[in-house]
N, C-alpha and C positions, 0 to 999 in steps of 0.2 A: 504493500500500500504506500511504503514511502517514496518508493520508484514513480508512483503515479503522482502523487503530490509535487515530485520534483518536475515532473513532466508539464504540469499544467501550466507554468507560466510561459515555457516555450511554445505551448499549442495556443496560447491566447495571443500572443505577438504575431505567430504566424497567421493567424486566422484575421486579425486587424491588419497585418503587412497586406494580406490579398485585398481586403475590401478599399484600402487607402490608393493601393495601385492602380486598381480597375477601375473605368469610367465609372459614372452612376447610372449609365443606360445599360450596364451588363445585367444578364439574365442569373437565376440561382434556382435550384431545385432540391429538395429534402427526400431522403430515402429512409424509410423503417427497412431491416433487414433481419431476416431468420437464416439458418445455415447448418450443415451437416459436414461434418470434416472426419477424415481417415488417413491413416498411415502409419509411419514409424519413425522413431527417434531413436539413433544409439550413439553413444559415447564408447569409445573404443581404443585401447594403449596395449602396446607389447612389441617385442622385438625378436625376429628371428635370430640375432647371434646371441652368444652368451652374454650375461653381465659380469660383475664383477666376482659373484658366487657361481659363475658358472651353469646359470640357470637361463633357459630360453622360454620366457612367458608370456602372458598378455592378461588382460581383463575387458569382460564386455558391461556394459549397463543399457538395456535397450527397456522401451515402454513404447507401448501401442497408443496411437492417437486418434481415437475414434470416440466424439462427443458433439455436441450440438452447441451453437455459438448463435448470438443474436446481436443486434447493435444498430446502430444508423450511417448515413451517409449524405453527401452532399455535393452539389455540382457549383461551381460560378465560372460562367463563360460569356466572354465579350470578343467578337470578331472571330479569328482562327484559335484563339487561346480557349483551353478548359481547365480549371483548377480541380480536383475531386479529392475529397478526404473523406476517410472511413473510419469508424471504431467499431471493432466486435469484441465479445468478452463472453466466457462461459458463466460470468455472474457470481460464482462460488466455486467450491469443489465439486467437480463431477466424475463420475467413473470414468476412465479412459480405455479399459481393458486389461491384458496382462502386463505384467513386467519382468523382468528376469536380469539377476548379477551372477555372472559368470567369472571364473578365474580358470585360465587353461594353460597347458604346456605345448609349447611350438617346438619343429623339429628342423631340419635342415629340408625335408620335401615339403614344408607348409607353404602356402602362398600369401603373400600381401600384395594388395590393390590400393597403393595410398593415393593414386592420381585417377579419379572416376570421369573428370572431363581432360580429354588431352588434346590441346590444341597444336601440338605439332605433327602427330598423327592423324587427327581429326576422328576420334574415338571417344564413345560415352559409353560408361559401364553401371548402369542404371540398377544400383543397388546400394542397400545402407550399409553393410559388412566390408571389412578391409581384410581381415584374415581368414585363411580356409587351411582345411588340415591339420587342424588343433584338436587336443585331449583334455576334457575337464577335468580338474581335479578338485572343484567346489563348484556348487550350482545352487542358487537360490531362486527359487521362483514364488510369485505372488500375485497381488493387484496391485492396481494403481489409480489413484485420483490427481486431479490436478487443476488448477485455477490460471485464467490464461487472458491477458488483455493485447490486443492488437490494435495499433495505428497506422494506418496508410495514408501517404499523400502522394498523389500523381499529377503531374502535369503533362495535358496532349497539345501539341501544336498540328493543325489540321491542314493538308496541303492539299490544292487544287479546288474543286467544286465541294470537297467535303466540308462540312459544318459540325461544331459542336453541337447544335441546336437539332435535336432528333425530330421536331415539328417541319424542319425545313429539309427539301428534298436533294439528294447528293453524295454520289458514293467517291472514295477517295482513301487515300492513304493518309496517317497521321503518325508522328513523333511522340514517343511516351518516354518520361522518366519522372524520378521522384526517391522518395525514402520509405522506407518502413522499419518500425519498432513493436518488438515481441517481448512481454516478460511473461514467465510463466513459473510455476513452481509444481513438481510432481512429489506425490508421496507413495511410497514403496512399502504396501503393508499385507498382512495375512501370509506373511513369508514362512514356506516351508524350505529349510536349509539341508543340502547333502554335502558331506566333506569325506573326501578319501583317505579319510585319516585309519589308524589301527587301535580299535576298532572303527567301522565305520560310524560316521556320525550323521543321522537322518530323522529330525523332528521340526516342528514349527518354532519359529523364534519370534514371532510376532511383528513388530516393524523394523522393517531395516534401513531404510534412507530415505532422505528428500534429496531433489536434484532442482535446483534454480538454474536458470538461463534469463540472461538478457541479451537481445539480438538486435543487432542494427544492420539492414540491407540495404543498398543502392542499385536499384533496377535501372534499365534504360533499354529502351528496344522501339519497337515500330509494330502498325498494325493498319488493318483495312475494314472500312466500314460500307456495309450496303445498307442502304435506306428507303425502302418504300413506301407505301402510302399508310398502309396500318401495321407493318413489321418493321425491324430492323436487325442485323448482326453484325456483332464487332469480333472481331479475331486480332488478337495482340500476343504478341511474344517478345519477353524481356530476357537477357542478360543480365545477371546481377553478382554483386559480390558482398559476401555476409561476413560480419564479426559477430563471435560468441563469446561472451563473458560469463562462466559458469561458476557453482559451487555446488560441490557433493558432498554432502553430510552423512557419513556412517554413525548411527545411532549406538551399534553395538560397540563399536570403538572408539567412539569418541573423537573421531577425526574427519577433517577438511581436506577436499581436492578441490583446490581452485585451478581454473583453466581459462587459457584465452586463445583463442583459434580463429582463423580466417580461410576464406576461401570463395571459389566460383561457385555460381547456382542457376539454375534455370526457372524464370516463372511464366507460365504459358495460359490464357484465358479466353474463352469464348462465352458471348453474352448475347442473348436474344430477347426481344420484348416486342408486346404488342401494343400499340397506342389505342387507348378505350377511348380518349378524348383529348382536347388540345392541352389539357391540364394533368391528366393521369396517363402512367404507361407501367403495366405490370411487366418485370424482367425475370429473366432466368440466368444466372451465371455460374459458369464451371470452371476452377482453377486447378492446375497441374504446379507443384511446387517441389523443387530439388534444393538442396544446398549441401556440398561435399567441403568441409572446412577441417585443417590441420594446423595445429599448434604445441603449446606444451603446458604442463599443469605441475603445482607443485602440492606438496602434503603440509598441512598445519596441523598440530593438535594431537591427538594419541593417548592410548594407555599403555601400549605393551611397550617394552625395550626396542622391539624392531620398528614400531609406528613412529616412536620418537627419534630413532635413529633417523627414517627417512625423511625428515623434516631439513635436515642437514646434507641432504646429497644432492641438491640444486633441482632442475625441473626435468619433467620426462615428457616423452613424446605422446601427444592425444591427436585422437580424429574425432569429429562429432558431425555426424551426418543425418540430413532429414530426408524422407522421401513421403509425400502425402499429397491430398486433394481435397478439395471442398467444393461442394453445389449451395448456392444461395439464392435465394426467392426475394426479390423486394417490389416495392411500389415506389415508384419517381412520380414526386408531385409537385408541380410548378404552382406556389401561392401567390395570390393576385397581388399582397403587399410589396411596393417597391420593385415589382418585375413590368419591364417596358409595356406601357400601353398599346404602341404603335406596332407591336409584334402581328405579321401577317396570321390571318387567320387558316385552319387547316381546309383541304378541300370541299369536306363535307359541311363545313360551318359555311364556308365560301358561298355554296351552291345553295343553302337555305336560305342565307341572307339575300341572295341574287333572286331568288324565286319570292320571299317575300316584299322586295322590291317591287318586282313585277307584278303582284296582284294588287300591290297597294297603288300603282300607276293605271293597272285596269280600272280599279273601283274608283280611281280619280276621274278618269275618262267618261266612264259610264254617268258618274253622278253629274258632268257637265253636260252631257247628250241630254240628260231628264229634264235639266234646268233650261237647257233651250228650248224643248219640245213646250214646256209650259208656256 
């Protein structure tokens, strides 16, 4: 919650700046939004080469990301420019699916895919895992819950005949870019732990860990809009660069693992909508999101001698990968307050006005003829 309080001044300054920069005749819309998210989040560390103790080993923490979202958005556009802001949240802690904490041994035959997006070879490895061919010596499986807050701010510049106003006809390309911020916290509970000790340990341990993320992303890309009389379709593809700052707190060991990672990703979106009237549009939006980051982490705290000793060994290699999709339903509404009154009406409303004027003119002419006859 403290992170949200710190972000409020920034959001207010950003919104105020947009209203000051843009002319007074600009248009705006507001959007209530509900959605469903699905996917996976994975933190992974390890090395296929022996450490100072001669051990090849690694660790993986994974969370499912299956949950509902709700929030609101808004557009502010003038000329070829469109500013779009969106806030979505779970609102509170919600179940997200299964969670797992693994410790494993690695071998010379184990594989490591540290580069999921390779620009040199133009290859793409669409998986959240880094290591393969490992053997677990400890494994904890349980449930997860999470609270999440998302802030999106995107700007579009429309080219050619394309327009940010969906009530104006015109197809064409647009450039898109901006910033995204996400804050979330996972809780790993109802954990059943297995350890390959002698004798083997296998029993419930209750609460396992919490995992907190502060994520900043910079997307930039382009899209194409098809705009018809009653329907429209937007398709957008962004390349992005993500920055993760995380805290992994293990309750049983009283130790924190703080990490900082960064790396490339992809954000793709397709949106379609039905124009109910001049002020109201119902839309469906589908997103695909990937981020593949790497960096380092350090250990802070601990109870055992081994954990405390790890505090002084420097930083370790870390990978954080996210693979997810979302489906959003929304209602785009153009309020009357301060929107331009000279905006051209849609075709249906224009035809209705023309028919009304014709009937009025005919009635006026017939009235004149009747008076002449009298």
